[in-house]
C-alpha positions, 0 to 999 in steps of 0.5 A, spaced: 721 841 468 723 847 473 730 851 471 733 857 472 729 864 471 733 869 469 732 876 471 734 883 472 733 888 477 728 894 476 728 898 482 732 898 489 731 902 495 738 904 495 745 901 495 752 903 498 757 905 493 760 899 488 755 895 491 749 895 486 742 891 486 745 890 479 750 885 482 744 880 484 744 878 476 750 875 476 752 868 479 760 867 480 765 866 485 767 873 485 761 877 486 760 881 492 753 882 492 748 888 494 748 892 500 744 897 503 746 904 504 749 906 510 745 908 517 739 907 512 731 906 514 728 899 514 725 896 511 729 896 505 727 893 498 729 890 491 724 889 485 726 883 480 723 883 474 723 875 471 724 874 463 718 871 462 711 870 466 712 863 470 710 859 475 716 859 481 717 853 485 724 855 488 727 861 491 734 862 494 738 867 497 745 867 500 745 872 505 752 876 507 756 873 513 754 878 518 750 884 514 744 880 516 737 881 516 733 879 521 727 877 516 726 878 508 719 878 506 717 876 499 711 879 494 709 877 487 705 880 482 703 880 475 705 887 473 709 893 476 705 899 478 706 905 475 709 909 481 712 905 487 708 908 492 705 906 498 697 906 496 699 901 490 703 896 495 696 892 494 698 890 487 703 885 489 701 879 493 705 877 499 707 869 499 710 870 506 717 871 509 724 867 512 727 869 518 735 868 518 740 867 524 744 872 527 750 868 526 754 869 532 755 862 534 760 861 527 763 868 529 760 871 523 764 867 519 759 863 515 754 865 510 746 862 511 743 859 504 735 860 504 731 855 500 725 856 500 719 852 496 713 856 493 708 855 488 706 862 485 705 865 479 707 872 476 712 876 473 715 881 478 718 879 485 719 884 491 724 882 496 723 887 503 729 887 507 727 888 515 732 891 521 738 887 521 742 883 526 746 887 531 753 885 532 760 888 532 762 888 525 756 891 522 758 898 524 754 901 519 747 897 521 746 895 513 743 889 511 746 885 504 745 879 499 750 876 496 746 872 491 739 871 489 736 864 485 729 863 481 727 857 479 720 856 475 717 854 470 714 858 464 707 860 466 704 862 458 702 855 456 695 854 457 694 847 454 700 845 459 695 840 463 693 837 457 700 836 454 702 832 461 696 828 461 697 825 453 704 824 455 702 820 461 697 817 457 702 814 452 707 813 457 702 808 460 700 804 454 708 803 452 709 800 459 713 806 462 713 808 469 715 815 471 718 812 477 723 808 473 729 808 478 733 807 471 731 814 470 733 817 477 737 823 476 734 826 470 729 829 468 725 825 465 719 822 468 719 827 474 716 834 471 718 837 478 725 835 478 730 840 479 737 840 477 742 841 481 746 845 476 740 850 477 742 851 484 745 857 487 751 853 490 753 851 483 754 857 480 757 860 486 763 855 486 764 853 479 768 857 474 763 860 469 766 857 463 767 850 466 760 850 469 757 852 461 761 846 459 758 841 465 751 844 463 752 842 456 755 835 458 749 834 463 744 835 456 748 830 452 748 825 458 740 826 458 739 824 451 745 818 452 740 815 457 733 817 453 737 813 447 739 808 451 747 810 450 748 808 457 756 806 456 756 814 453 752 816 459 756 813 464 763 816 461 759 823 461 757 822 468 764 821 471 767 827 466 761 832 469 764 830 477 771 831 475 769 838 472 766 840 478 773 839 482 776 843 476 771 848 476 771 849 484 779 849 483 779 855 478 774 859 481 779 858 487 784 861 482 781 867 480 779 869 487 786 868 490 788 872 483 783 877 485 786 877 492 793 879 489 791 884 485 788 888 490 794 887 494 798 890 488 802 883 488 802 883 480 807 878 480 803 873 484 797 875 480 800 873 473 803 867 476 795 866 478 793 867 471 798 862 468 796 857 472 790 858 470 791 857 463 795 851 464 790 848 468 784 850 463 788 848 457 790 841 460 782 840 462 780 842 455 785 837 452 783 832 456 776 833 454 778 833 447 782 827 447 775 823 449 771 827 444 767 830 450 767 837 447 769 840 440 776 841 438 775 849 439 775 851 447 768 853 450 768 861 449 767 865 456 760 865 460 757 871 457 755 873 464 762 871 467 764 877 472 771 879 470 768 886 471 766 885 478 770 887 485 774 881 487 770 877 493 775 876 500 775 869 500 772 863 498 771 857 502 773 850 501 768 846 497 768 840 503 767 846 508 761 850 504 754 847 506 752 845 514 746 845 517 743 851 520 740 846 526 739 852 531 735 857 526 729 854 525 725 859 521 718 859 519 714 862 514 708 865 516 702 866 511 698 872 513 695 875 507 697 869 502 694 862 502 701 860 498 706 856 502 713 856 503 717 851 504 724 853 507 730 849 507 736 853 510 743 851 509 749 854 512 755 856 507 762 856 511 767 861 509 773 863 513 773 871 512 775 875 517 770 881 518 772 888 518 773 890 525 778 894 529 778 888 535 780 881 533 774 876 531 771 872 537 773 866 539 768 861 539 768 855 544 765 849 540 764 845 547 761 850 551 755 849 545 750 843 545 753 838 540 748 839 534 749 846 534 757 846 534 759 849 527 763 844 523 770 846 523 773 852 518 781 851 518 785 856 514 792 859 515 792 866 515 797 871 513 804 869 516 807 875 520 804 881 524 798 882 520 795 889 522 787 888 524 786 893 518 790 889 513 786 882 515 779 885 513 781 884 506 787 880 506 788 872 505 793 868 508 800 867 504 798 860 504 792 861 501 795 865 495 801 861 494 797 854 493 801 849 489 801 850 481 801 843 479 794 840 482 798 836 487 796 836 495 799 842 498 806 840 503 805 838 510 806 844 515 811 844 521 805 842 526 802 836 521 809 834 520 811 833 527 804 830 528 804 825 523 812 824 523 811 816 525 806 815 518 811 819 514 817 815 516 813 809 514 808 811 508 812 817 505 811 824 505 807 824 498 801 819 501 800 823 508 800 830 505 795 828 501 791 825 507 792 832 510 790 836 505 785 841 505 781 838 499 777 833 500 779 829 494 786 829 495 784 826 502 779 821 499 785 819 494 790 818 499 786 813 503 784 809 497 792 809 495 793 806 502 787 801 500 791 799 494 798 798 497 796 794 503 792 789 499 798 788 495 803 787 500 806 781 498 806 775 503 813 774 506 813 781 508 818 782 515 813 782 521 816 789 523 815 792 517 808 789 517 806 792 524 809 798 523 805 800 516 799 798 520 800 803 525 801 808 520 795 806 517 791 806 523 793 813 524 790 816 518 784 812 518 783 815 526 784 822 522 779 820 516 773 818 521 773 825 524 772 828 517 766 831 515 766 830 508 762 823 507 767 820 501 772 821 505 769 817 511 767 812 507 774 811 504 776 810 512 771 805 513 773 801 507 780 801 509 779 800 516 775 793 514 780 791 510 785 792 515 782 788 520 778 782 515 784 781 510 791 785 512 791 782 519 789 775 517 793 774 511 799 776 514 797 772 521 799 779 525 795 776 531 790 778 536 794 784 538 794 788 532 787 787 531 785 789 538 790 796 537 786 797 531 779 796 534 781 800 540 784 806 537 777 807 532 772 805 536 772 811 541 772 815 534 767 811 530 762 812 537 763 819 537 760 819 529 754 816 531 752 822 534 753 826 528 748 831 526 748 828 519 743 822 519 747 819 513 753 819 517 750 816 523 747 811 520 753 809 516 758 809 523 752 805 527 752 799 522 759 799 520 761 798 529 755 793 528 758 789 523 765 789 525 762 787 532 760 781 529 766 779 526 770 773 528 777 777 529 773 782 533 768 779 537 773 774 541 777 781 544 770 783 547 772 790 546 766 794 543 761 791 548 765 794 554 765 802 550 757 801 549 756 799 556 759 806 559 754 810 562 752 816 558 755 823 559 750 828 562 751 833 556 752 828 551 747 829 545 740 826 543 744 823 537 749 820 541 745 817 546 739 814 542 745 811 537 749 808 543 742 805 546 740 802 539 747 799 538 747 796 545 740 793 544 742 790 536 748 787 539 745 784 546 740 781 541 746 778 536 751 777 542 747 775 548 750 775 555 754 769 555 761 770 554 760 775 548 762 782 553 756 783 555 753 781 562 747 782 566 751 787 571 754 791 566 747 792 561 743 793 567 747 798 571 748 802 564 740 802 563 738 804 570 743 809 570 740 811 562 733 811 566 735 818 569 737 821 562 734 828 561 731 826 553 725 822 553 727 817 548 733 815 551 729 814 557 724 810 553 729 806 549 733 804 557 726 801 558 725 797 552 733 794 554 731 792 561 724 789 558 729 785 553 733 783 558 728 781 563 725 776 558 732 772 559 734 773 566 728 775 570 731 774 577 737 778 576 734 783 572 730 785 579 735 785 584 738 792 580 730 795 580 727 798 587 722 793 590 714 793 586 710 798 591 706 803 590 711 809 592 715 806 586 710 806 582 709 813 582 714 813 577 711 812 570 718 809 568 718 804 573 710 803 573 712 801 566 717 797 567 713 793 572 707 792 568 711 790 562 714 785 567 707 782 568 706 782 561 712 777 560 710 773 566 703 772 563 700 775 570 695 781 569 697 788 570 694 793 575 689 796 569 687 789 568 686 788 575 683 794 576 678 792 571 677 785 573 675 788 580 670 793 577 667 788 573 666 784 580 663 789 584 658 791 578 657 783 578 656 783 585 651 790 585 647 786 579 646 780 583 644 784 590 639 788 586 636 781 583 636 779 590 632 785 593 627 784 587 626 777 589 625 779 596 621 784 595 616 780 591 616 775 597 614 781 602 608 782 597 606 775 597 606 775 605 602 781 605 597 778 600 597 771 604 596 776 611 590 780 607 587 774 605 588 771 613 585 778 615 578 777 610 577 770 613 578 772 620 573 778 619 568 773 616 568 769 622 567 774 627 562 777 624 558 769 623 560 769 631 556 776 633 550 773 629 550 767 633 552 771 640 546 776 638 541 770 637 543 767 644 543 774 648 549 771 651 554 777 650 557 779 657 555 786 659 562 789 661 567 785 656 571 791 652 570 790 644 575 790 639 573 791 632 574 783 629 575 786 622 581 789 624 584 784 629 590 783 626 592 790 625 598 793 629 599 785 632 605 782 631 603 774 629 610 771 633 610 774 639 603 776 640 604 784 642 600 789 640 602 796 639 599 802 635 607 803 633 606 797 628 605 799 621 608 796 616 615 800 617 614 798 624 613 791 624 619 791 620 623 794 625 620 790 631 622 784 627 629 786 625 630 788 633 625 787 638 621 781 637 623 775 642 621 769 638 626 771 633 633 772 632 638 774 627 643 769 624 650 771 625 652 767 619 647 770 613 644 776 617 637 774 616 631 774 621 629 767 622 625 764 628 629 761 634 625 755 634 628 753 626 634 756 627 637 749 627 634 747 621 635 754 617 643 753 619 643 746 616 639 747 610 638 755 608 643 759 611 648 762 606 654 758 610 649 751 610 656 747 608 660 749 614 654 745 619 653 739 621 648 736 626 651 733 633 648 726 633 647 726 641 644 734 642 641 735 634 644 742 634 647 745 628 655 745 629 661 748 625 664 742 621 670 744 624 669 744 631 664 738 630 669 732 631 672 735 637 665 737 639 663 729 639 669 727 642 668 730 648 661 728 649 660 735 653 654 736 650 646 735 653 643 730 649 637 732 645 630 728 647 625 726 641 620 732 639 614 728 641 617 729 649 621 736 649 623 741 645 631 743 644 633 751 645 639 752 640 640 758 644 641 756 652 641 748 650 636 746 654 630 741 653 624 743 655 616 741 654 614 740 647 609 744 644 608 752 641 605 754 647 612 751 651 616 756 646 613 762 648 613 760 655 620 759 654 623 765 650 618 770 653 617 768 661 621 771 666 624 764 668 625 762 661 631 762 656 637 766 659 641 767 653 635 770 649 638 777 649 631 781 646 627 778 652 628 783 657 626 789 652 619 787 652 617 783 658 612 789 660 610 792 653 605 786 652 598 788 652 593 785 656 589 781 650 581 778 651 579 772 653 580 767 647 585 771 643 591 769 647 598 767 644 596 762 641 591 765 637 595 771 635 600 767 630 593 763 627 589 764 621 583 760 619 583 753 621 588 749 617 591 756 614 598 756 613 603 763 614 610 762 612 615 764 618 618 769 612 621 775 616 621 782 613 627 786 615 627 793 616 631 794 609 625 791 605 628 784 604 625 777 607 629 772 611 627 765 609 626 760 614 622 753 614 614 754 613 610 752 620 603 751 621 599 754 626 591 753 627 586 757 630 583 754 637 
């Protein structure tokens, strides 16, 4: 188990007279530590030799309050170089460094305790101190170290791992668990457990003799736990807790005695010495009475620093340690692979710095909330003490503390402030509540708790009410206390008053409202405390009392929680208020419990603009929770859901949360659906193009077959003509085997530009026999347009046939069309053709279609007619328009027209015969 390792100082680069580095070997309340020479050169260094080779687990440094180095480096070595020269510095291995705070925010009235966790083996430790932080009190640019502490294990056991393994194996078969909660707080079962008695803070604030007794009792307690003597262990535990308070008081008396000696006030010094002896004797007698120590009084610790120069002052126990929030040091491990884990603490002292001008007045209100130092309040000397005297003097009150161990008397200011409470509860109890010693404050609250609990029934109402108001006055003060036991005692007392004292004596709602209204604002401020434990305790207590039936009906707490957050409020306070509001809103709802949709939404919308991201996110969650219950009301407090609003990420998150609550797709989901639909449409389009390309290939193949048959027929005819010798002498000849080349098979036009692509363009734009469907954009024959609209068009479901004119009419217009009877009646196909463009009847037959659509006096509604009237070439006899659309006799050519984009429009098949 790691424990405190003794060491000696081997060397140092220098020291001021009276502040040798050997002072670091002693841990006691009166030590003054090491100081570098005045105006020294940096870096300064100190080399320590541990009593044995060990594995260091933890290093602790207690810095001076104003002689502060900016950085301290750590080096370790197995052996010491013969000469301390620079070229032999590699004999030490660098572990890393820690940075120390400049202490400006506390006015150089606090000492920083730095805890560094390491894992390194060696026997020599070197500390290197870099340039000091500059402040007006450190006029000689010195650095200092009050104390150093080394905690580790001996490292000379070669079979250490085997021993540990055997012990774990035995524990396993015996059913012992190393994490057994019964062993918590003891070293058994925890190989890396570090006792708090080995901590530097323990030795620096304990009387050395009492510290030795505490360590002895702690060993007995561990033995008792191992032997399962739990009653005895409990007795020892309580004795240790009491002795820690005794040791702190004796340490304070020792400092006060040294202070009196320095001031040559020997009467006071003698009085302090006698007071210490009486108090020590009384404590030892109590320990002997309970058989906790031997009959002989314990000897002084050999390291008791009776020969050391006195320290200027000693802080109150509850004012010792605060968290160093701002200074967040980092240990950089450039040349070494060892990692150091730094745990900074601040030891607060009321030590006037030696300066020729008054100490700086700090204004905590001007600092961020989390970085405000904990208050240090101690009276200075009573009358006109010069600044030079303040350097080395303590206040008269500090030197004349009571000799009986009772709380110190109330000051005039405290008497004026607590006069009403003194009249009701007595000066002794109020003095305990105002004491500078936290144990007295805790005892006063517990005593008051007992008095109120034991108050008999039948006591006059006026007495009960005055007692209650005096108690609430003390509770309100104790809630602000930084010491956890005092804070807990105040919560316990407040809960008893609300749930027991008031109902028992039937004091009514007015007194309950007084209790809540006086304490809740202070409790809410404690929810922003820098200590996570106090924050949780305060928040849980507020939630608990808000659900009491006595408090719930008042509807007071919700009104405090929905008050707007202040711009300069701390993150902890804002987050605690948001969390409390969310929890109580779920517990109480918005119906008659103090919360309304209006108040919660106004608070939440304002919180959306808070400077801290976590607070804004909590406000979003609060709005979403409220929307699930009151959707329409919540939307009234938010801007419209449009693209401009959604540029704000918070509002975008809120509206998408609304969509999820409503079961609607969010914008992201809608975009994904549109993207999937577009991909599907593109896929279908590609499939259609592929199918149309296949149809075009089939048409070309059919056209090739027609050309082949046409060529064979032409050869046979030529042979017959030669035999008969009846060929006309001047007839123009056209190669029959390429007759269909450059020829439109629909209108009969021949053109050299009618290549495969040219024909596609001709079909798409210029052919007089074709047209484009306005609904599906396919190219179809005009003669079959009606059938296309009724049977083949993509919009065919939107058309119906008129029984009079037989044309395709939109179903929306069909009833009106039939009713008006304005259409020209159609004739049967044997008697006439019907043009779907001009709605006229004309003579039947295929040739009649060409004459109607292409002739000068033909269809006036055919928009393509005027473009090609003069482009039709003269055709040889026997190969007129009827022949241009035919293959061999009886062959069928489907009128599927290619489009410029490589597709084919679909129309009904028609039969053309060669004449």
